[in-house]
C-alpha angles and dihedrals in degrees: 000000000000113000094181109103125232118259111279091212104047101012096229119138097220093107130131137189119255114182107302095346141065120234131204112208092195099061100010092237117157126196136167119269094219123043114197102228124199110241116247093238094053114118115255115250114214120185129196127227091281096047097257116143114247124213137188112288097019122142116236137185125216115245095193138036108260126199111216112227114234093019135076091233128112118199106221127222110270095033108148117223118193130201103017124188125217112228137177121261136056091301100064102185129066109197140173114226138159086272090058130254110340138174117233136189113239092232090072096057139060128203113262 
C-alpha cells in the first residue's frame, strides 16, 4: 500500500519524499509532507481593515461607503456600528444598522 500521495499539480503517482517535502519528477512540483491544519473547534479569528482582531460585541466604524442591496440606503464612511456578531461565511460580521440587519465583510470596517 502506497502512502505517498499523487502529485496535486499533474495527478501522476510517481512522487517520492525528500526530507520534509514530496517531489514529483514528472512536473518538478514540490509540496510539504505535513500540512498544519487548523482544528475544527478552533475559534475563528476575524481581523478588520487595519489588522486588529474583532470580537463579539465590538464597536466598529465603516472605512468605505457601502450601498445596501435591496434598499435605497448607502451607509456612509464613518458610520459607527455597535454590538457586532461574528458569523461563519464570507461576510464575517452581522450588524444592526439604520438599514436593518446586514452582513459585512471585515475588510470594510475598523475597530472603534
